[in-house]
N, C-alpha and C positions, 0 to 999 in steps of 0.2 A: 620215225620211219617214213610217215607220209610226207613230211616236209622234205626229207632227203630225196625221196622218189620224185617229187614234183619239181625239184631243182635239177634233175638230170635233163640235159638239153633235149634229147629225143622224146622223153616223156612229156616235158613241158610243151614242146611243139605240137604233139598229137592231142594233148588235152585241150590246148587253146583252139585248135582247129575244130575238134568235136564240139566244144562249147559254142563256138561261133555258129556252126551249122544248126545245132539244136536250139540255141537260145536266140540267135538272130542279132546278137550285139557284138561289136568289136571293142576290145578294151583299149582305152587311150588314157593312160595315167589313172586319175582318180574317178574317171567316169567311163561308162560303156556307151558307145554311140550306136544308135539303131532304133528299132530293128531294121536292118538293111533290106529285108524281104519286102517291107512295105514302103520303100523309098519312092517307087513309081508304080502307078496302076492306071487302068482305064476302065470306065463304065459309062453307061448311057446317060447318067444324071450329072456326074461331075466332069465328064470328059476325061482329059488327062489330069491325074491327081499326083502331086508331089508331096512328100512328107519327110520331115527330119525330126529326130528326137534323141534322148539320152536317158540314162539312169545312173545313179551313183553306185559305187562299189565299196568293197570292204576297206580299201585304202582311204576313202573319203570319211567314212564313219563306221564304227562297229555297232551302232545303235539305230541310226537313221538311214533310210533308203528313199531318195527323192527321184522322181522321174517326170518327164514331160515330153510331149511331141506337138508339133503344129503341122497342119496339112492345108493345102489349097487346091480347089478344083477350078480348072480354067473354063469349064462350061457353065457351072452354076455361080462362078465368081464369088465363092464363099470360103472363108477361113474356118477351119475346125481345129480343136485342140483337146488335149488331155493333160492334166497335172495330177500327181499323186505323191503322197508322203506316207511312209510306214515307219513306225517306231517299234523296235524289238525290245519289249519290256523284260523278257526273260528267255534265256536259251536253255536253261535246265528244264523247266516246264514251259515248253515253247509257247510264248505269249506275244501276240502282235496287235497293234492298233493301227488301222489303215484308214486314210482319208483319200477320196478320189473325186475329181470333177471332170466331166467330159461333155463336149459338144461335137456331134459328128452325125454322119449319115449312116444308116444301118439298113439291113434287109430282113424282113420277117422270115423266120425259119433258120436264122443263124444266131446262136447264143455265144457271144464273145466270152462270157465268163467261163462257160464249160469248155470252150475250145482254146483257152489261154495256154494250155500245155502243148498245143500243136501249132506253132507259129507259121509253119509252111502252109498248112491248110487254111489258117486264118488269113494269111496274105492272099491266097488264091481266091477267097470270097470277095475280095475288093475288085476283081476283074469281071467284065461281062455285062450282061443285061440285068438290071435291077427291076424285076417285075413288080415287086412289092417293097419299094424303098420308103424310108421315112427319116426325117430329121428328128433329133432328140437331144435334150439336155438331161444329163444324168449326174446326180450328186449322191455320194454315199459315204458311210462310215461303218467300220466293222471291227469288232473286238473278238479275238480268238485265243483260247487258252487250252493247253493240255492239263486237265484236272488231275489225272493219274495216268500211269502208263497204259497206252492203248485207247484212252477215252479223251476226246476233245469236245469242247463246246464253243459254238460261234454265235454271236448276236450281231445282226447288221440292220442298218436302216438306209433306205435309199428313196430318193425322189426322182421321177423321170416323166417326161411328157412325150406325146406322140403327135407328129405333124407329117401326114403322109404325102408322098410325091405321086401317088397313084389314086385312082378313083375308089374312094372308100366312104361308107356312110353307115350309121347305126341310129336306131330310134331311141330317143331319150325315154320314151314310155311306149313299148310295143302294144299295150292294151288300148291305147288311144289312137284312133285312125288319123287324128289331126296332130299327132305328136311331132315335134320338130325333129329334123334329121341333122345329126351332128357328124363331124368328120375329124375332130381333134379331142384329146382328153389328156389329163395329167393325173398322176397317182403317187401316193406316199405309202410305203409298206415297211413293216418290221418283220424280220425273219429270225427264227431261233432254230439252230441246227445242232443235233447231237450225232457224234460219230464214234463208233467203237470198233477197234481193230486190235485184237488181243496180242498177236505176235508180230505186229508190223515193225519193220526195220527202216530206219531213216539214215540217209547220208547227209551230213551237215557240212556244207562247203561255204566257208566265209559267212555271208549273211543269208545264204539260201539253205533251205531244208527240203530234200527230195525224198519222196517215199520210194522204197525199194520193194514194196508190196508185202504180203503176208505169205506164210508157207503152209499153215495148217488150218487156221481159223478164218471165217468169212469177215468181210468188212461190212458193217451195217450202219447206215446213216438215215436219220429221220429229220425232216425239215417241216416246220410249221410257219406259214406266212399269213400275216393279217394286213389288209389294206385299210387305211383310215380316211374316211370321207371328211373333207374340210381342212385337213392338215396341209398347209402350203398350197391350198387351192385344189386339193385332190377331189376327184369326182365320184369315187366309189368306195364302199365298204365291201370287203370280201375276205374269205378264208380259203387257204390251200394247205393240203397235207400231202407230203411226198415221202415215200419209203424206197430205199435202194439197198440191195444186197449184192455183193460181188464175192466170188469164191474161186480160188485156184484149186483145180482138181487134178490129181495125179492119175494117169490112166495107163500105168505100166509101160509096156513096149510101144504103145501108141503115142507116148509123149506126155504132154500136159495140156489141160484145157482151162479156159477162163470163162466163167459164167457171170452174167450181170442181169439181175431181175429188178425192174423198177415199176412202181405203181404210184399214181397220183390221183387225187380227188379234189376238184374245185367245187365249192359248195354253192356258189352264187351265179347269177345271170350277169354276164359281162360282155363287152365287145370282144370279138375273137382275138385281137392282138394281145389281150390280157389272159387268154386261155393258153393251153399248151400247143404251141406251134412245133411240131415234131421236126427234129434236126435233119434237114435234107443235105444233099451234096450234089452240086452241079459242076464241080471242078474235077480235074484229072487226078487229084490227090486223095489217097485213101485215108479215112479216119475211122478208128475203131468205135467211136461213140456216136457216129452219124448213121443214117440210112442212106447208103451210098448210091442208090438209083432212085431215090425220092427227090423230087424237085423242091426247091425252097418254098415253104409255105403251102405245100400241096395238101397236107392233112392237119386238121385242128381238132382237138377234143377237150372235154372238161373232166374226163376220167378215162384212165387207160392202164393197161399192163403191158410191159414190153419184156422181151427176152433176147439177149445178145450173147452169142457163144462163139468162142474161137478155140480151135483145136490145133495145137502145134505138134506135128508129127515128127519133128526133129529129123533124125536120120533113118526112120523106120523103113522107108522104101528106097530112097535115092542112094543110100549107102550100100545097097545090095546090087546096084547096077554098075557093071564095069565102066570105066572111064568117067561116067557121071559122078561116081563117088569121090573122085578127085576134086570136083568143083566145090564140094561141101555145101551144096544147096540143100534147103530144107523145105518140105511141103507143109501146107497148112490148109485148114478149112474153116469157113465162117458161116454163120446164119444169124439173121435178124428177123424177129417176129414181133408184131405189135398189134394189139386189139384195143380199139378206142370207141368211145361213145360221145356224141354231142347231143345233149338234151334239147327238147323241142323249144323251151323258153329261150335258149341261146340262139337257135336257128331263127326264131321270130325277131330277135333283136337286130339281125342283119337287114339292112335296107338294100333294095335293088337299085337305088339311085343316090347320088351324092346330093348335098344341099343345093347345088346349082343345077340339078336335073340330069347329070351325066350317069350313064350306066356304070354300076360299080363292078369292081373286080373282087370276088370273094374267094375264100379258101374252101377246100373240099373237106369232107369228113368221111369216116368209116361207115359203110352201109350194112345194116342188118347183122352186125357182129362179125362181118367178114374181115379176117386179119390181113395186114400187109406183110408179105414175106419176100425176103431175098436170100439167096444162097450163093456161096462163093468158095473159091479155092485159089491157091496161090503158091508162089515160090519166094522164099526169103533167103537172105545171106548171099545175094548175087553181088560179086565184087566186095563182099564183106559188109555191105551197108544197104544195098538196094532191095526193095521188095515190090513184087508185081502181083496184083490181085485180079482175078477174073470173076465177075459178079453177074448173076442172073436174077432178074426180077420175076417172081412167080405169080403175083396177084395184082389186081387193078391195072391190067395191061390196056384196058380200054380208055384210061384217062388221057387227057390231052397232053401232047408232048412227052409221052412216056418213053423212057429208055428201057428196053428189055434186056440189054446186055451192056456191060461196061468193062473196060480195062483201066485199072487205076494203079498209081505208083506212090511210093513213099520211101523216105530214107529213115533208117533206124540202125541203131548199134546194139547188138545183143550178143551175149556170150554163147 
């Protein structure tokens, strides 16, 4: 039945368009070319950046997925690249083995891994002023398997280094007044992540597996990360523990809510790029996992708890207003709250000067347990796919370059 539907011309056309918009790739035979959203960008470090890439699709192989892209910045005159290979070991108990190598420029406060499902937002982060940019080599391997229905286990290893483009420095030993000041480091880390989602439903499309979420039960994930000193020249030993819970909440006539609660604890004293840089957003694109009026790298912590909540009011109000009800618009409300701590030992590790004596640019931290709060409201289903959010920042309004209010946009397809 699905194959029959997909071969109907109008269905095929619309599914291809939707996939291009959401995924950012255009199918050309056995490969998908893209992501087209990142083909051109401009920032203060690279100047104009051009990028071209591809990934293989189901027609190329039912077991292997290869991908690569190459980019060039006309200002820094440097090539960047990424290559990846994924082997699908089992589709019954979804099992994958992934290899990845990347050399590129990044910005603190933007996590490419967590934002991979939002290519529009990820492309937007390539534009503008990189206040805390850094070059990095990143190599990794990951094995993931669904051990039984609802429970999956992931083991991954990665090596990466940090080479800043801004004024940065940390003491190799903060207890010694003559301690050398360093501005680069490298690290190797092993992560073990367990995830349980009892009634999660997946849509499997060729070589892709997309979660459709859960209906009744929460999704719980626990990740432990250990950094190894001396492995591939790594500079630090450390331990991190992160717990996340997400839950869909039915609220009767008020629609449905989505709650996400996250806590993380970092046990060691480390340079702040290795701590938690909370995900900011300085683009006009809304993202549900970022703090949309927080600047990139504005807050860092070594232990925190965050709460993110979205309430979809569906047709509760607008369906009752004449004329407006014909537009089929739907209201929503959002809130993001985070409380973090940066222990004194990590503050002392930060140097006020770089190794060559320049004043450093440091990240901020939460003061005296005061939470960061932003509240928003919006309208979705405009022209069937457009969403507009109006967001107000409630706390830390005194911080430099603070945005108290923002209007953000995103494209989404929802029933």
